C-alpha positions in Angstrom: -1.5 50.3 27.8 -3.9 47.9 26.1 -7.6 48.2 27.0 -9.3 44.9 27.7 -12.4 46.1 25.9 -10.4 46.5 22.7 -8.1 43.5 23.1 -8.0 40.6 20.6 -6.1 37.4 21.0 -4.7 35.4 18.1 -3.0 32.0 18.3 0.4 31.5 16.8 0.4 29.1 13.9 3.9 27.8 14.5 3.9 27.3 18.3 1.4 26.0 20.8 3.0 28.1 23.5 2.8 31.5 21.7 0.0 34.0 21.0 -0.4 37.6 20.0 -2.3 40.4 21.8 -3.7 42.9 19.3 -5.2 46.3 20.2 -6.4 48.8 17.6 -4.6 51.8 19.0 -1.5 50.1 20.6 -0.3 47.6 18.0 0.6 44.0 18.7 2.5 42.2 21.5 3.8 38.6 21.0 3.8 36.5 24.1 5.4 33.1 24.8 4.5 31.0 27.8 6.9 28.4 29.3 4.4 25.6 28.8 1.2 24.9 26.9 -0.6 24.6 30.3 0.6 28.1 31.3 -0.4 29.5 27.9 -3.9 28.2 28.4 -4.0 29.5 31.9 -3.0 33.0 30.8 -5.6 33.0 28.0 -8.3 31.9 30.4 -7.4 34.7 32.8 -7.6 37.3 30.0 -11.0 36.0 28.9 -12.3 36.1 32.5 -11.0 39.7 32.9 -12.6 40.8 29.6 -15.9 39.3 30.7 -15.7 40.9 34.1 -15.1 44.4 32.7 -17.8 43.9 30.1 -20.3 42.9 32.8 -19.2 45.8 35.0 -19.6 48.4 32.2 -23.0 47.0 31.3 -24.1 47.2 35.0 -22.8 50.8 35.3 -24.6 51.8 32.1 -27.8 50.1 33.2 -27.7 51.9 36.6 -27.0 55.3 34.9 -29.9 54.8 32.5 -32.1 53.7 35.4 -31.2 56.9 37.4 -31.9 59.1 34.4 -35.2 57.5 33.8 -36.4 58.1 37.4 -38.7 60.8 38.3 -36.9 63.5 40.4 -37.3 62.9 44.1 -36.6 66.5 45.2 -35.0 69.9 44.6 -31.7 70.9 46.1 -31.2 74.6 46.6 -27.5 75.5 47.0 -26.0 78.9 48.0 -22.2 79.0 47.5 -21.3 81.7 50.0 -17.5 81.9 50.1 -14.1 80.3 50.3 -11.2 80.5 52.8 -7.5 79.9 52.7 -7.4 79.2 49.0 -4.0 80.7 48.5 -1.9 77.7 49.5 0.9 78.7 47.0 1.3 82.2 48.3 0.2 84.0 45.1 -1.7 86.7 46.8 -4.8 87.8 45.1 -6.7 85.1 43.2 -9.5 85.3 40.7 -11.4 82.1 41.6 -14.7 80.4 40.8 -16.5 77.1 41.6 -17.9 74.5 39.3 -20.8 72.8 41.1 -22.3 69.6 39.7 -24.9 66.9 40.6 -24.8 64.1 38.1 -25.0 65.7 34.6 -26.3 69.0 36.0 -23.6 71.7 36.4 -23.4 75.4 37.3 -20.7 77.9 37.9 -20.4 80.6 40.5 -19.3 84.2 39.8 -15.6 85.0 39.8 -14.3 86.6 43.0 -10.9 88.3 43.5 -9.4 87.3 46.9 -7.7 84.4 48.7 -10.9 84.5 50.8 -13.5 84.9 48.0 -17.2 85.8 48.4 -19.0 84.1 45.5 -22.5 84.6 46.8 -24.0 82.4 44.0 -27.2 80.4 44.1 -28.2 77.4 42.0 -30.7 74.6 42.0 -30.4 70.9 41.1 -33.0 68.1 40.6 -32.3 65.1 42.9 -32.8 61.8 41.2 -31.6 59.5 44.0 -31.3 60.3 47.7 -29.0 57.4 48.3 -26.6 57.8 45.3 -26.5 61.5 44.3 -23.5 63.5 45.3 -23.0 67.3 45.1 -19.5 68.0 43.8 -17.7 71.3 44.1 -14.4 72.1 42.3 -12.6 75.4 42.8 -10.4 76.9 40.0 -8.3 80.0 39.5 -9.5 81.7 36.3 -6.9 81.5 33.6 -7.6 84.2 31.0 -4.6 83.3 28.7 -3.9 79.8 30.1 -5.9 76.8 31.4 -7.8 77.3 34.7 -5.7 76.2 37.6 -7.1 73.6 40.0 -7.5 74.9 43.6 -9.2 71.9 45.2 -12.4 69.8 45.2 -14.9 68.7 47.8 -18.2 66.9 47.9 -21.2 66.1 50.1 -23.7 63.2 49.7 -27.3 64.0 49.3 -28.1 61.3 51.8 -26.2 63.2 54.5 -28.2 66.4 53.7 -31.4 64.4 53.8 -30.6 62.8 57.2 -29.7 66.1 58.7 -32.9 67.7 57.3 -35.0 64.9 58.9 -33.4 65.5 62.3 -34.4 69.2 62.1 -37.7 69.4 60.2 -38.7 73.0 59.2 -35.2 74.3 60.0 -33.3 77.0 58.1 -30.9 75.9 55.2 -28.0 73.8 56.5 -24.7 75.6 56.8 -21.7 73.5 55.7 -17.9 74.2 55.8 -16.4 71.7 53.4 -12.6 71.0 53.4 -11.0 71.1 50.0 -9.1 67.9 49.0 -6.0 67.3 46.9 -4.6 70.7 48.0 -2.7 72.0 51.1 -5.6 74.1 52.4 -8.9 75.7 51.7 -12.6 75.5 52.5 -15.9 76.2 50.8 -18.8 77.6 52.8 -22.3 77.0 51.6 -25.9 76.8 52.6 -28.1 73.9 51.3 -31.8 73.1 51.6 -33.5 70.0 50.3 -37.2 70.0 49.2 -38.7 66.5 48.6 -41.5 66.2 46.0 -44.8 64.6 47.0 -45.0 61.0 45.8 -48.2 60.1 43.9 
């Protein structure tokens, strides 16, 4: 593949219907269009696509910088309790753990040995955006002499946690059972509480 952000177009000196696509890591590809009009159309579409991806990357970077620059809006306390039905491949006993992240903040649970592990791990995250932040949980089987094996992932939006906490003010931490995705079976059970900071 050639990445649009690294792509350079050079005209062919000998033909008005030919041009060359040049990418630093992928070499060169010579292209010949059936007509000069088609050649100009293709070049125009490449230029439009390059501008679009450049504008999109700039917008994403600006939004990330804006989120990082924001003052935290609250504190998310997370208690990863346990998992169920992780052994979708019939291996028996698993040594598993969770990687839990919110933006660039990340924590790991302890390692538990069971297809129904009890991790019982607590962690905290600063919430920068109630509308955009997402708590992500990925479960792995620990690989001591090989890469960790993926056992599923799940997530929950901070906005959902916020709305549920508004409907039950002063309530105990919310209990959630989150279905693992990209695998046959599995759930993660956790408790979550959201504390908003006072705005000055």
